[in-house]
C-alpha positions, -999 to 999 in steps of 0.1 A, spaced: -1 -241 -55 -9 -245 -21 21 -226 -11 11 -200 -35 -24 -199 -13 -6 -196 18 18 -169 4 -17 -151 -8 -35 -153 21 1 -135 39 -2 -105 11 -36 -101 21 -24 -92 57 -13 -59 39 -41 -42 19 -64 -51 51 -43 -34 78 -43 -6 52 -77 -4 50 -80 -4 87 -60 28 89 -87 45 65 -110 39 99 -84 48 124 -68 76 110 -104 94 104 -117 90 142 -84 86 165 -57 106 149 -51 148 142 -63 157 108 -39 186 104 -6 169 107 -1 145 77 35 143 73 43 138 113 13 109 109 34 96 82 64 100 101 54 83 134 40 55 111 72 48 90 101 53 117 89 36 146 81 10 125 116 5 109 134 7 142 111 -20 154 119 -44 123 154 -33 127 158 -44 164 142 -76 156 165 -81 125 197 -71 144 217 -63 109 223 -33 96 230 -27 58 262 -33 41 275 -22 10 251 -14 -18 225 -18 5 228 16 17 221 29 -15 192 3 -22 177 6 14 176 49 4 160 45 -28 132 22 -19 126 40 13 122 72 -5 100 54 -33 77 34 -9 74 56 22 87 90 18 76 102 -17 46 81 -19 29 89 19 36 124 7 19 123 -27 -7 100 -15 -15 132 11 -15 158 -20 -38 136 -38 -62 130 -8 -63 173 -8 -71 176 -43 -91 148 -50 -125 134 -41 -115 106 -19 -133 78 -47 -115 90 -71 -82 85 -53 -89 54 -47 -103 44 -82 -71 55 -99 -47 33 -69 -70 3 -77 -48 5 -108 -20 -11 -89 -24 -46 -106 -17 -26 -141 14 -7 -126 29 -38 -111 23 -59 -141 35 -32 -166 65 -28 -146 75 -63 -139 68 -73 -175 104 -55 -184 126 -52 -153 113 -86 -137 103 -108 -174 66 -116 -158 41 -116 -187 5 -112 -178 -17 -138 -189 -53 -133 -203 -68 -146 -170 -53 -122 -151 -62 -90 -174 -95 -103 -170 -97 -108 -130 -82 -67 -134 -105 -60 -152 -134 -70 -128 -113 -60 -99 -112 -23 -112 -150 -22 -120 -154 -37 -85 -134 -11 -67 -153 18 -83 -186 5 -71 -171 1 -39 -161 34 -36 -186 52 -61 -176 78 -82 -176 116 -78 -193 136 -109 -178 172 -116 -149 183 -128 -116 166 -115 -84 190 -113 -56 175 -135 -31 186 -109 -47 159 -81 -51 131 -111 -16 139 -118 -5 131 -84 -26 104 -80 -11 83 -108 24 96 -101 19 79 -68 7 46 -81 39 45 -104 63 51 -75 45 25 -51 47 4 -77 82 10 -90 94 10 -54 77 -29 -48 93 -41 -86 126 -27 -75 126 -45 -43 118 -76 -57 145 -72 -84 174 -62 -63 161 -95 -35 195 -112 -23 201 -133 4 197 -107 28 169 -117 51 137 -97 43 129 -85 77 160 -65 73 155 -50 40 124 -38 50 140 -20 80 161 -5 62 138 10 36 110 22 67 138 40 87 153 57 53 118 69 44 109 79 82 140 101 87 133 118 53 95 125 63 106 136 97 130 159 83 97 168 61 78 175 89 100 194 112 102 218 81 67 223 72 44 217 104 72 226 132 65 203 162 45 169 161 13 170 172 4 161 207 -20 135 212 -36 118 241 -35 83 257 -60 69 227 -38 89 203 -7 70 212 -22 37 208 -36 47 176 -2 51 163 14 27 182 -16 1 163 -5 17 125 34 12 132 32 -19 144 4 -38 126 -7 -17 94 31 -5 89 55 -30 100 40 -64 98 19 -49 69 50 -44 46 69 -76 55 36 -93 44 36 -71 10 74 -77 5 65 -114 10 40 -117 -16 64 -99 -43 90 -121 -37 68 -154 -41 43 -142 -61 35 -127 -96 34 -86 -91 2 -88 -108 -12 -111 -87 0 -91 -57 -16 -59 -71 -49 -77 -74 -50 -85 -36 -40 -51 -32 -77 -43 -45 -86 -53 -4 -74 -19 9 -110 -1 -3 -129 -30 6 -117 -35 39 -119 6 46 -155 6 36 -166 -24 54 -151 -11 84 -169 20 77 -198 2 78 -191 -17 112 -175 12 132 -189 39 118 -222 31 112 -220 39 71 -247 25 47 -238 -4 25 -251 1 -8 -264 -26 -30 -236 -15 -56 -211 -16 -30 -219 -53 -25 -219 -62 -59 -184 -44 -60 -170 -61 -32 -182 -96 -48 -166 -84 -79 -133 -77 -59 -134 -112 -41 -142 -129 -75 -112 -116 -92 -89 -124 -69 -100 -161 -65 -101 -165 -104 -69 -154 -111 -54 -181 -87 -19 -175 -70 8 -181 -91 -6 -181 -124 -18 -143 -129 17 -138 -154 38 -161 -173 79 -160 -177 87 -140 -209 
């Protein structure tokens, strides 16, 4: 069980790093080049990990890396961007908070991991906690935005489950690198076609892009896939709820945003949900 908690701590690096990208992107990076932002995040991270792994794909991994790269990075980054344009951030975050359900739902038939009642109760608390943290926008919601957000959730969850199902003796560093390179190349092609030349940024922007590529992408996804290899998918999904919590807390610390009673209660619910499920016991083998 001690090992499970250690893997849970490693996995938590990913959503915490992703939560930090909200503040960095909002304050330090251009807002009118999202495809280039995604490409400059994925491709350099993949090349860095590839240089460290010093291993190229062989055999079936050429196809697997392409599929996983398009799911986890290419398609997902584009879909998240589109959802952000069509939906209030609170709704988009709330939809993505359903990731424990999506991961567990796919893990049951594909990995043979069956959810437990403890996990189900923790997931319910966690989703309620995220809704309290990010709030809930009133008014009519565009069906297209909801549909795109749900597809993004399913695409990313499927990519994570397939990465776990296809695992073998190939080092995790290498498989993560190949996915990032494949997704980054696809994003670069899309960025050139849609947005033209890459945006011009100052020294601060270069540092921000570097930090996002190295910490919030290369390191974060290695930690995320490590969690999926060693923990039940439902547990990893619950740990992922730290993403919006981190974004809100950094907004308070860095941007001076207010933190209300409902948000504090939501943060406590998310942390309690993660602790209550106990890593390694969220799902059982079917």
